[in-house]
C-alpha positions as CSV (number, residue, x, y, z in Angstrom):
1,M,35.9,-79.4,-55.4
2,D,34.9,-78.8,-51.8
3,T,38.5,-79.0,-50.7
4,V,42.0,-79.1,-52.2
5,E,43.5,-81.0,-49.3
6,G,45.5,-83.9,-50.7
7,K,45.1,-82.6,-54.2
8,V,47.7,-81.2,-56.6
9,A,47.7,-77.7,-57.9
10,V,49.9,-76.4,-60.8
11,V,50.6,-72.7,-61.0
12,T,52.3,-71.0,-63.9
13,G,54.0,-67.7,-63.3
14,G,54.5,-69.1,-59.8
15,A,57.8,-67.4,-58.9
16,S,56.2,-64.0,-57.8
17,G,53.1,-61.9,-57.5
18,I,49.7,-63.6,-57.8
19,G,51.3,-66.9,-58.9
20,L,53.4,-67.2,-55.7
21,A,50.4,-66.2,-53.6
22,L,48.3,-68.9,-55.3
23,A,51.0,-71.5,-54.6
24,R,51.2,-70.4,-51.0
25,R,47.4,-70.5,-50.6
26,F,47.0,-74.0,-52.0
27,L,49.8,-75.3,-49.8
28,E,48.2,-73.7,-46.8
29,D,44.9,-75.5,-47.8
30,G,46.7,-78.9,-47.8
31,A,47.5,-79.3,-51.5
32,S,50.8,-80.2,-53.1
33,V,52.0,-77.6,-55.6
34,V,53.9,-77.5,-58.8
35,V,55.3,-74.0,-59.5
36,A,56.3,-73.1,-63.0
37,D,58.1,-70.0,-64.3
38,R,60.5,-69.1,-67.0
39,D,62.8,-67.2,-64.6
40,K,64.7,-70.1,-63.1
41,A,66.5,-68.2,-60.5
42,A,63.3,-66.6,-59.1
43,L,61.6,-70.0,-59.4
44,D,64.3,-71.7,-57.4
45,D,64.0,-69.0,-54.7
46,A,60.3,-69.3,-54.5
47,A,60.2,-73.1,-54.4
48,G,62.9,-73.1,-51.7
49,A,60.8,-70.7,-49.6
50,L,57.6,-72.7,-50.1
51,G,59.3,-76.0,-49.4
52,A,60.9,-74.6,-46.2
53,A,57.5,-73.5,-45.0
54,H,55.4,-76.5,-46.1
55,G,57.7,-79.4,-46.8
56,D,59.9,-80.0,-49.8
57,E,58.1,-83.1,-50.6
58,R,54.9,-81.1,-51.4
59,V,56.6,-78.6,-53.8
60,L,58.0,-79.2,-57.3
61,A,59.5,-76.5,-59.4
62,V,59.6,-76.8,-63.2
63,P,61.2,-74.1,-65.3
64,T,58.6,-73.4,-68.1
65,D,58.0,-71.0,-70.9
66,V,54.2,-71.3,-71.3
67,G,54.4,-70.0,-74.8
68,D,56.2,-73.2,-75.8
69,P,53.7,-76.0,-76.1
70,D,56.4,-78.7,-75.7
71,Q,57.5,-77.2,-72.4
72,V,53.9,-77.1,-71.1
73,D,53.5,-80.7,-72.1
74,A,56.7,-81.4,-70.2
75,L,55.3,-79.6,-67.2
76,A,52.2,-81.8,-67.3
77,A,54.4,-84.9,-67.5
78,A,56.6,-83.8,-64.6
79,T,53.5,-83.2,-62.5
80,V,52.1,-86.6,-63.1
81,E,55.4,-88.3,-62.6
82,R,56.0,-86.6,-59.2
83,F,52.4,-86.5,-57.8
84,G,50.3,-88.8,-60.0
85,A,47.8,-86.2,-61.1
86,A,46.9,-82.5,-61.5
87,H,43.6,-81.4,-60.0
88,V,43.9,-77.6,-60.2
89,L,45.6,-75.7,-63.0
90,C,46.2,-72.0,-62.6
91,N,47.1,-70.5,-65.9
92,N,48.5,-67.4,-64.3
93,A,51.7,-66.5,-66.2
94,G,51.4,-63.1,-67.9
95,V,53.4,-60.2,-69.2
96,L,52.7,-56.5,-70.0
97,V,53.3,-54.8,-73.3
98,D,52.1,-51.2,-73.2
99,G,52.3,-48.3,-75.5
100,L,50.3,-46.4,-78.2
101,T,48.5,-48.9,-80.4
102,W,50.3,-47.8,-83.6
103,E,53.8,-47.8,-82.0
104,V,53.9,-51.3,-80.4
105,P,56.4,-53.3,-82.5
106,A,55.5,-56.7,-84.0
107,E,57.8,-58.5,-81.6
108,G,55.9,-56.9,-78.7
109,W,52.6,-58.3,-80.0
110,R,54.1,-61.7,-80.6
111,K,55.6,-61.8,-77.1
112,I,52.4,-60.9,-75.3
113,V,50.2,-63.2,-77.4
114,D,52.6,-66.1,-76.8
115,V,52.4,-65.7,-73.0
116,N,49.1,-64.2,-72.2
117,L,47.0,-66.1,-74.7
118,M,48.8,-69.1,-76.0
119,G,50.1,-69.8,-72.5
120,V,46.5,-70.3,-71.4
121,A,45.6,-72.3,-74.5
122,N,48.7,-74.5,-74.0
123,G,47.8,-75.1,-70.4
124,I,44.3,-76.2,-71.2
125,R,45.5,-78.5,-74.0
126,S,48.1,-80.2,-71.8
127,F,46.1,-80.6,-68.6
128,V,42.4,-80.7,-69.2
129,P,42.4,-84.2,-70.9
130,G,43.9,-85.6,-67.8
131,M,41.3,-83.9,-65.6
132,I,38.6,-85.3,-67.8
133,A,40.1,-88.8,-67.6
134,Q,40.3,-88.7,-63.8
135,G,36.8,-87.2,-63.5
136,E,37.9,-84.2,-61.4
137,G,39.7,-80.9,-62.0
138,H,39.4,-77.2,-62.0
139,V,41.0,-74.6,-64.3
140,V,41.7,-71.1,-63.0
141,N,42.7,-68.6,-65.7
142,T,44.1,-65.2,-64.6
143,A,42.7,-62.6,-66.8
144,S,42.2,-59.0,-65.6
145,A,39.6,-56.2,-65.3
146,A,41.4,-55.4,-68.6
147,G,39.5,-58.4,-70.0
148,L,36.2,-56.6,-69.4
149,V,37.0,-53.0,-70.1
150,T,39.5,-51.1,-72.2
151,G,41.4,-47.8,-72.2
152,P,44.5,-46.1,-73.6
153,G,48.1,-47.1,-73.5
154,M,47.9,-50.9,-73.2
155,A,46.3,-52.2,-76.4
156,P,48.2,-55.6,-76.4
157,Y,47.3,-56.2,-72.8
158,F,43.6,-55.4,-73.2
159,A,43.4,-57.5,-76.3
160,T,45.0,-60.6,-74.8
161,K,43.1,-60.3,-71.5
162,H,39.8,-60.0,-73.4
163,A,40.9,-63.2,-75.2
164,V,41.5,-65.0,-71.9
165,V,38.0,-64.1,-70.8
166,A,36.5,-65.4,-74.0
167,L,38.7,-68.5,-73.9
168,S,37.6,-69.2,-70.4
169,E,33.9,-68.9,-71.3
170,A,34.4,-71.1,-74.4
171,L,36.1,-73.8,-72.2
172,H,33.2,-73.7,-69.8
173,F,30.7,-74.1,-72.6
174,D,32.7,-76.9,-74.3
175,L,32.8,-78.8,-71.0
176,Q,29.0,-78.3,-70.5
177,V,28.0,-79.5,-74.0
178,M,30.1,-82.6,-73.5
179,G,28.5,-83.4,-70.2
180,L,31.7,-82.7,-68.3
181,G,30.8,-79.5,-66.5
182,E,30.3,-81.3,-63.1
183,A,33.7,-82.9,-63.3
184,V,35.9,-80.1,-64.5
185,G,35.2,-76.5,-63.3
186,V,36.5,-73.2,-64.8
187,S,37.1,-69.9,-63.1
188,V,38.4,-66.6,-64.6
189,V,40.1,-64.1,-62.3
190,C,39.6,-60.4,-63.3
191,P,41.5,-58.2,-60.8
192,E,42.2,-54.5,-61.1
193,W,45.6,-53.3,-59.9
194,V,47.6,-55.7,-57.8
195,R,51.0,-55.3,-56.2
196,T,53.2,-57.4,-58.6
197,D,56.3,-56.9,-60.7
198,L,54.2,-56.8,-63.9
199,V,55.4,-53.3,-64.8
200,T,59.0,-53.5,-63.5
201,H,59.5,-56.8,-65.5
202,S,58.1,-55.5,-68.7
203,D,60.3,-54.2,-71.5
204,P,60.0,-50.5,-72.3
205,A,61.4,-51.2,-75.7
206,D,58.1,-52.9,-76.6
207,G,56.6,-49.5,-77.3
208,S,55.8,-47.9,-74.0
209,V,55.4,-44.2,-73.5
210,K,57.0,-42.7,-70.4
211,P,53.9,-41.0,-68.9
212,I,51.8,-44.2,-69.4
213,R,54.5,-46.3,-67.8
214,E,54.7,-44.0,-64.8
215,L,51.0,-44.1,-64.3
216,L,51.0,-47.9,-64.5
217,A,53.9,-48.2,-62.0
218,A,52.1,-45.9,-59.6
219,A,48.8,-47.8,-59.9
220,V,50.5,-51.2,-59.3
221,A,52.5,-49.8,-56.3
222,T,49.2,-49.0,-54.5
223,G,47.3,-52.1,-55.7
224,T,45.8,-55.0,-53.8
225,D,47.8,-57.6,-52.0
226,P,48.3,-60.7,-54.2
227,A,47.2,-62.8,-51.2
228,D,43.7,-61.4,-51.5
229,I,43.5,-62.3,-55.1
230,A,44.8,-65.8,-54.3
231,E,42.2,-66.3,-51.6
232,A,39.4,-65.2,-54.0
233,A,40.6,-67.7,-56.6
234,A,41.0,-70.5,-54.1
235,S,37.4,-69.8,-52.9
236,A,36.2,-70.0,-56.5
237,V,37.7,-73.5,-56.8
238,R,36.0,-74.7,-53.6
239,T,32.6,-73.3,-54.6
240,G,32.8,-73.8,-58.4
241,R,32.3,-70.1,-59.1
242,F,33.2,-68.9,-62.7
243,W,33.6,-65.2,-62.4
244,V,36.2,-64.0,-59.8
245,I,35.7,-60.2,-59.7
246,T,37.9,-58.9,-57.0
247,H,37.3,-55.1,-57.1
248,D,34.1,-53.2,-56.6
249,N,34.4,-50.9,-59.6
250,T,35.0,-53.5,-62.2
251,L,31.3,-54.4,-62.8
252,R,30.3,-50.8,-62.8
253,Y,32.9,-50.0,-65.5
254,A,31.9,-53.0,-67.5
255,Q,28.2,-52.0,-67.3
256,Q,29.1,-48.5,-68.5
257,R,30.8,-50.0,-71.4
258,W,27.9,-52.2,-72.4
259,A,25.5,-49.4,-71.9
260,T,27.5,-47.4,-74.5
261,I,27.4,-50.4,-76.9
262,A,23.6,-50.7,-76.4
263,E,23.3,-47.0,-77.2
264,D,25.5,-47.3,-80.3
265,G,27.8,-44.7,-78.9
266,R,31.5,-44.1,-79.1
267,P,33.7,-45.8,-76.4
268,T,34.1,-43.9,-73.2
269,L,36.7,-44.2,-70.5
270,P,35.5,-45.8,-67.2
271,S,34.4,-43.2,-64.7
């Protein structure tokens, strides 16, 4: 997809952070945008600001819990009803559940799997058939560097982001074997720390430990501007690139991990 001008992009988790930056980026590039988020108040504020800057006729806000397949189906239907098609899907909605692996409650696991993993699966199921039918589309899944490496204190996040990377690769292969790879592209975005509300909007009751939460908050506060991540993702759509690795250290950390695997060694922290 050489350009998104005149196309339609759908962004989940679009009320803030990377999602809002993605919506803004696609609007600036000439697309119409559907923003979805389960926080209706924040969604209305974001859509109002985007509409004021780029025209209300190019922005649609649809309150959506991506963990609910019926709501994601409704999001797809609302997109087609308003704009006629969906050309780019950004499965971006995500939550953080942190804490020591054995202390995270079952409800915390269910919550993060519903949003971070099933939200992506629901988006693919609801939107990709339409992309196939129209012969054009691109899916952007927001994973994380946490989908390529692991560490302490965030087992549910590491697990679900690894799953998003695997799901993205599997989607790519499924499209290829069905002869659809030229029509529908896939990208997976794997940033390190980004200045978002991921930590502040997460629930400490899910099992977090105070020192870990403080380290996470500090890392996010000094992270990359979401606009830089959005630009990298938009570029991947235009060029058909699968891997969107936004930080220099990510590949080195991943290579260290695989070197340890090849040596049959115990896991080591990135260094």
